[in-house]
Structure formats: structure tokens, C-alpha cells
PLY file of the C-alpha trace (Angstrom):
ply
format ascii 1.0
element vertex 336
property float x
property float y
property float z
element edge 335
property int vertex1
property int vertex2
end_header
-15.49 11.55 55.29
-13.03 9.23 53.57
-10.12 10.96 51.87
-9.68 10.36 48.13
-6.90 7.91 47.33
-4.41 8.85 44.63
-2.23 6.17 43.03
0.85 7.27 41.13
1.90 4.52 38.75
5.62 3.74 38.81
7.22 1.88 35.92
10.95 1.46 35.27
10.87 4.29 32.70
9.19 6.91 34.92
11.08 10.05 36.01
11.26 10.67 39.74
10.76 14.41 39.28
7.32 13.95 37.72
6.31 11.03 39.93
7.13 12.78 43.18
6.29 16.25 41.90
2.68 15.15 41.52
2.94 13.26 44.81
4.15 16.39 46.64
1.27 18.52 45.35
-1.32 16.02 46.57
0.50 15.48 49.87
0.59 19.25 50.50
-3.12 19.78 49.83
-4.87 20.93 53.01
-1.69 20.57 55.05
0.85 23.21 54.06
-1.13 26.42 53.50
-2.35 26.59 57.14
1.18 25.71 58.31
2.66 28.69 56.48
-0.14 31.22 56.87
-1.65 30.33 60.27
1.28 28.65 61.96
-0.45 25.29 62.38
-0.34 22.23 60.15
-3.61 21.46 58.43
-5.29 18.14 57.78
-4.13 16.46 54.53
-6.95 16.14 52.01
-5.64 13.16 50.02
-3.89 9.85 50.48
-1.24 9.64 47.73
0.57 6.34 47.19
3.10 5.13 44.65
1.88 1.89 43.04
3.96 -0.51 40.97
3.83 -3.99 39.50
6.57 -5.09 41.90
4.56 -3.95 44.92
6.27 -2.45 47.99
9.78 -3.51 47.01
12.71 -1.39 45.87
12.85 -0.71 42.14
15.08 1.31 39.84
13.41 3.92 37.66
14.73 6.37 35.04
18.22 7.83 35.51
19.09 5.09 37.99
16.91 6.48 40.81
15.93 3.90 43.43
12.45 4.06 44.96
10.26 1.89 47.17
6.60 1.94 46.05
3.84 1.87 48.66
1.59 -0.68 47.02
1.09 -3.14 44.19
-1.62 -3.23 41.52
-4.21 -5.19 43.52
-6.43 -2.28 44.58
-8.63 0.43 43.03
-7.90 4.04 44.03
-10.09 7.04 43.33
-7.53 8.50 40.93
-4.65 6.92 39.00
-1.92 9.28 37.80
0.31 7.95 35.03
3.57 9.92 34.67
5.60 9.96 31.49
7.35 7.06 29.79
11.00 7.90 29.18
11.31 5.97 25.94
11.96 7.21 22.39
8.77 7.90 20.38
9.43 4.93 18.09
9.71 2.41 20.96
7.42 -0.63 20.75
4.95 -0.66 23.67
2.76 -3.58 22.70
2.89 -6.15 25.49
5.53 -4.22 27.42
3.18 -2.97 30.15
0.47 -5.62 30.01
-0.06 -5.80 33.79
-0.23 -2.03 34.14
-2.63 -1.73 31.19
-4.96 -4.39 32.63
-4.91 -2.61 35.99
-5.81 0.70 34.34
-8.76 -0.96 32.62
-9.96 -2.46 35.91
-9.64 0.86 37.71
-11.51 2.71 34.98
-14.29 0.11 34.94
-14.63 0.57 38.70
-15.10 4.33 38.32
-11.61 5.72 38.91
-10.32 8.86 37.23
-7.31 8.11 35.01
-4.92 11.03 34.58
-1.77 11.08 32.49
1.24 13.35 32.29
3.33 13.72 29.16
3.88 10.44 27.26
1.95 8.51 29.91
-1.03 8.96 27.59
0.43 6.15 25.48
-0.52 3.67 28.22
-4.12 4.82 27.98
-3.93 4.36 24.23
-2.50 0.86 24.73
-5.48 0.06 26.94
-7.95 1.07 24.23
-9.60 3.60 26.55
-8.77 6.49 24.21
-10.63 5.04 21.23
-13.02 7.74 20.02
-11.67 10.24 22.57
-9.87 13.59 22.50
-6.31 13.38 23.83
-2.99 15.13 24.23
0.55 14.22 25.18
4.05 15.66 24.90
4.39 17.42 21.54
7.14 15.00 20.45
4.79 12.01 20.96
1.64 13.41 19.33
2.33 11.65 16.02
2.73 8.33 17.83
-0.47 8.82 19.83
-2.31 9.70 16.63
-1.51 6.27 15.17
-3.82 4.57 17.66
-7.29 3.92 16.21
-9.83 6.74 16.54
-7.79 8.91 18.91
-8.24 12.65 18.27
-4.94 14.26 19.25
-4.73 17.96 20.15
-1.00 18.83 20.06
-1.54 22.46 21.07
-3.43 21.78 24.29
-1.67 21.43 27.65
-4.71 19.76 29.24
-7.52 17.62 27.78
-10.48 16.26 29.76
-12.73 13.60 28.22
-14.28 10.18 28.53
-17.44 9.09 30.32
-17.90 11.27 33.38
-14.83 13.29 32.35
-12.72 10.53 33.90
-9.86 10.70 31.37
-7.55 13.64 32.02
-4.37 14.20 30.02
-1.63 16.80 30.35
0.89 17.68 27.65
4.65 17.52 28.01
7.21 18.61 30.56
5.99 20.57 33.57
2.36 20.60 32.41
2.00 17.81 34.99
1.56 20.71 37.41
-1.57 21.82 35.48
-2.82 18.25 35.80
-2.26 18.14 39.56
-3.89 21.55 40.13
-6.89 20.60 38.00
-7.42 17.38 39.97
-7.09 19.18 43.30
-9.62 21.80 42.16
-11.99 19.07 40.99
-11.73 16.99 44.15
-11.13 19.59 46.87
-12.17 22.93 45.41
-10.65 25.83 43.50
-9.51 27.66 46.65
-7.25 24.79 47.67
-5.84 24.54 44.15
-5.10 28.29 44.26
-3.32 27.85 47.60
-1.09 25.17 46.08
-0.41 27.26 42.97
0.84 30.05 45.22
2.83 27.71 47.46
4.59 25.93 44.60
4.80 29.01 42.28
2.92 27.11 39.59
2.11 29.11 36.45
-0.76 27.68 34.38
0.22 26.84 30.79
-2.52 29.04 29.33
-0.82 29.23 25.92
-0.69 25.43 25.67
2.48 23.61 24.64
2.95 24.80 21.06
5.32 27.64 22.08
7.70 24.98 23.42
7.42 22.57 20.49
10.10 21.96 17.91
8.29 22.34 14.58
10.92 20.89 12.25
10.88 17.12 11.89
13.95 14.92 12.17
15.41 14.23 8.74
14.47 10.79 7.45
16.88 8.50 5.60
14.68 5.84 4.00
14.12 7.70 0.73
17.55 8.84 -0.44
16.17 11.30 -3.00
13.95 13.04 -0.45
16.77 13.00 2.11
18.94 14.83 -0.41
16.16 17.36 -0.91
15.87 17.88 2.85
19.59 18.55 3.09
19.36 21.08 0.26
16.30 22.92 1.59
17.88 23.26 5.04
20.26 25.78 3.42
17.84 27.31 0.88
14.47 27.58 2.68
14.48 31.37 2.19
14.37 31.15 -1.60
11.34 32.75 -3.33
10.00 29.52 -4.91
11.40 26.76 -2.68
9.08 23.92 -3.76
9.78 24.45 -7.46
13.49 24.43 -6.68
13.08 21.22 -4.64
11.38 19.48 -7.54
14.30 20.44 -9.76
16.81 19.18 -7.21
14.94 15.87 -6.90
14.91 15.14 -10.62
11.41 13.68 -10.21
8.16 14.61 -11.86
6.09 17.07 -9.83
3.47 14.47 -8.97
6.02 11.83 -7.91
7.96 14.35 -5.85
4.92 15.50 -3.88
3.80 11.91 -3.25
7.23 10.70 -2.11
7.92 13.79 0.01
4.63 13.45 1.89
5.18 9.73 2.41
8.74 10.24 3.71
8.19 13.25 5.97
4.49 13.29 6.80
4.29 16.87 5.48
3.71 18.53 2.15
6.84 20.23 0.75
5.46 23.68 1.56
4.52 22.65 5.10
8.06 21.40 5.54
9.48 24.71 4.27
7.25 26.60 6.70
8.55 24.53 9.64
12.16 25.31 8.73
11.43 29.00 8.27
9.51 29.29 11.53
12.18 27.47 13.53
14.79 29.87 12.15
12.50 32.79 12.97
12.10 31.53 16.54
15.86 31.35 16.94
16.27 34.89 15.57
13.52 36.24 17.84
15.30 34.72 20.85
18.78 35.96 20.00
18.48 39.10 17.87
16.92 42.56 18.19
15.94 42.92 14.52
12.32 44.06 13.88
9.77 41.32 13.24
9.31 42.53 9.64
13.03 42.13 9.00
13.03 38.62 10.48
10.06 37.66 8.32
11.92 38.80 5.21
15.13 37.10 6.30
13.45 33.69 6.51
11.65 34.04 3.18
8.36 35.91 3.77
7.78 39.12 1.83
4.40 39.60 3.51
5.07 40.28 7.21
1.36 40.10 8.05
1.12 36.59 6.57
4.22 35.62 8.56
2.62 36.91 11.76
-0.59 34.97 11.19
1.26 31.78 10.30
3.57 32.14 13.32
0.62 32.60 15.67
-1.21 29.59 14.23
1.78 27.25 14.38
3.51 28.48 17.55
0.57 29.64 19.65
2.06 33.10 20.31
2.61 36.17 18.18
6.26 36.84 17.22
6.38 39.68 19.75
4.97 37.48 22.52
7.44 34.74 21.65
10.34 37.21 21.81
9.28 38.49 25.21
8.83 35.01 26.64
11.80 33.11 25.26
14.15 35.97 24.45
13.69 37.13 28.02
14.34 33.62 29.32
17.50 33.28 27.22
18.73 36.64 28.46
18.07 35.68 32.08
19.87 32.35 31.69
22.84 34.10 30.07
23.10 36.21 33.18
0 1
1 2
2 3
3 4
4 5
5 6
6 7
7 8
8 9
9 10
10 11
11 12
12 13
13 14
14 15
15 16
16 17
17 18
18 19
19 20
20 21
21 22
22 23
23 24
24 25
25 26
26 27
27 28
28 29
29 30
30 31
31 32
32 33
33 34
34 35
35 36
36 37
37 38
38 39
39 40
40 41
41 42
42 43
43 44
44 45
45 46
46 47
47 48
48 49
49 50
50 51
51 52
52 53
53 54
54 55
55 56
56 57
57 58
58 59
59 60
60 61
61 62
62 63
63 64
64 65
65 66
66 67
67 68
68 69
69 70
70 71
71 72
72 73
73 74
74 75
75 76
76 77
77 78
78 79
79 80
80 81
81 82
82 83
83 84
84 85
85 86
86 87
87 88
88 89
89 90
90 91
91 92
92 93
93 94
94 95
95 96
96 97
97 98
98 99
99 100
100 101
101 102
102 103
103 104
104 105
105 106
106 107
107 108
108 109
109 110
110 111
111 112
112 113
113 114
114 115
115 116
116 117
117 118
118 119
119 120
120 121
121 122
122 123
123 124
124 125
125 126
126 127
127 128
128 129
129 130
130 131
131 132
132 133
133 134
134 135
135 136
136 137
137 138
138 139
139 140
140 141
141 142
142 143
143 144
144 145
145 146
146 147
147 148
148 149
149 150
150 151
151 152
152 153
153 154
154 155
155 156
156 157
157 158
158 159
159 160
160 161
161 162
162 163
163 164
164 165
165 166
166 167
167 168
168 169
169 170
170 171
171 172
172 173
173 174
174 175
175 176
176 177
177 178
178 179
179 180
180 181
181 182
182 183
183 184
184 185
185 186
186 187
187 188
188 189
189 190
190 191
191 192
192 193
193 194
194 195
195 196
196 197
197 198
198 199
199 200
200 201
201 202
202 203
203 204
204 205
205 206
206 207
207 208
208 209
209 210
210 211
211 212
212 213
213 214
214 215
215 216
216 217
217 218
218 219
219 220
220 221
221 222
222 223
223 224
224 225
225 226
226 227
227 228
228 229
229 230
230 231
231 232
232 233
233 234
234 235
235 236
236 237
237 238
238 239
239 240
240 241
241 242
242 243
243 244
244 245
245 246
246 247
247 248
248 249
249 250
250 251
251 252
252 253
253 254
254 255
255 256
256 257
257 258
258 259
259 260
260 261
261 262
262 263
263 264
264 265
265 266
266 267
267 268
268 269
269 270
270 271
271 272
272 273
273 274
274 275
275 276
276 277
277 278
278 279
279 280
280 281
281 282
282 283
283 284
284 285
285 286
286 287
287 288
288 289
289 290
290 291
291 292
292 293
293 294
294 295
295 296
296 297
297 298
298 299
299 300
300 301
301 302
302 303
303 304
304 305
305 306
306 307
307 308
308 309
309 310
310 311
311 312
312 313
313 314
314 315
315 316
316 317
317 318
318 319
319 320
320 321
321 322
322 323
323 324
324 325
325 326
326 327
327 328
328 329
329 330
330 331
331 332
332 333
333 334
334 335
């Protein structure tokens, strides 16, 4: 039986850790578990190869890492994995990866599975293959992905499977590429093999999605000077009882004009913006302080602790107590 071929797309902006992290998982499938448990090397189940526009010639990728791809873009594998693009969210992609995009379209038309990690989903969007589809990407790139026509973005999900024949698979940000690799191994070689790899590599499934890791507060904009002034003010006064009314007063605008200009400048309503600031402060306090959750809720501006808990769970994906255990514990461990 012919082994499935896995192409990992290398572009100058790809990170070696993601590219070869996925490569290592596929290379280990079928081979390493018997070697460790039974004392004999098993038969590899996949043929992973790094593919690049330049073909099998040395190229420099992100952080100055030099690699030599195995192949060019003149073949059709069973699976194409697209790691992240290390570019700022506002970078212009149109025409930048035209050869790679055309190759992805050819591979998809020929029946290949296309799988993306992190911001690699933007290449699928550039190809038009995500039109009318569910999708996800790194939480910091979800707004950008949502600007492509008819793409339904799910910021909270660490893994999204869609498309005809479920041949479009997208992972969220950071190390959720490991979820992607395990899913593909389970799909192509069985759940038992995926479980073996999870145990070998100590991979923990991102069951809570990526919202717990996301930064809720948006970067302050500078195009509308009045709204920018309001953002500066609310950063120090978000805990006030009636923050939106106070913001309108600070702006000097009519209520209607203020709401319209604030939404246009920030992408959020004024109250949504206040909530993001309050919740980010609450997250910081949960990580670093031992104060009860009720006290933290009050400190950031919520008199109703139950409302705070529900809002926190909806926006962050964890309850305040769960967040404290996960990230407060991590901070404590890192502090030694």
C-alpha cells in the first residue's frame, strides 16, 4: 500500500519550529512508538517532504534560519500543510504568494487535503477556497481573515474542518499546529497511532480552544484624534460606574456621533471596548493576585459578580477560577 505523501509548504516567512514540528510528528508516525516500547524501529506511515517555490535549493526563512526543501511545487501530494506566515496582520498579501496560491488550488482540485496552521489560513483565503466556508486562524489574525468575502471565522476554535469532503483543515494560533498534526494522523492512520504520538511528544489537546490565550483589548488607533483621546482616558477610568456616558462627555460629541465614530475607529461599541479593558485587567489580577473573584470583579467595575463570571466565560473561554488555575499556576511555575 502506498504511503500518504505530506507536503509542508515553505515560504520565506515560515517559522522553522512549526514547519519541522509538523514534519517531526508525521516522520515519527509508525516508527518511534515501537522503537521505544518494543525495542525495534517501526515502519514509517507517511512520506513528509518540505516543498517550496525555489525547489530543492537552500533558502532563508524566518529568523534567518537556512533550510533546503525537498521538492518544488510541480507535484500533488495527498496532504498539503501550510504553516504560519510571520507577517504583521496588516501586511498586503495580494500577489505576494501567487505561485503558492496557484499550487494550492491545483492540489485541492486534484483531491488533496489542505491543512493550515496559524496565519497560514490567509493563503487559503487568498486562493478563494475559503469562500462560503468556516475557518479559524491565530486570534490576532481573525479580523484580517474575516475581511475575505464570505468567510465565517470562528476565533474561539483551535481546529476547524470544512470544505467538500472535509478537505480544508485549519488550526488556530501558536502550538495548536500539534492538534492539526494529531488530527491528520488520526484521520489517515487511525486514532491509536495519534494517541501514541500524543504520548510520545507530550501533546495536550487544546480542548478549551484559543480564547484563553487571546489578548482581548485592541491596539489603540490614531486616525480619529477624538476617539484616540477617549481611548487614552478610558484606559485609566474603565472601572467607573457609567463609563460610556463619561466617554461621551470627554469626547465633546453628540451621543449619536460618538457611537458612530467610536465603532468606525475601533471596530467595537464603546461598551464592548470597556468590557475588553476590564476583562484584560481581571485576567492580569487573576494571574498575579490571590484576591477572591468577587473582589476582582468589583475592582474592575462590575458590581454583579455573577454577571462578571458569565461575561468572562463567554469572552475568555474559561471561568475566572479555571483561568487562575491555568495561567496563575503557569506564572508561578515560571517565576520559580
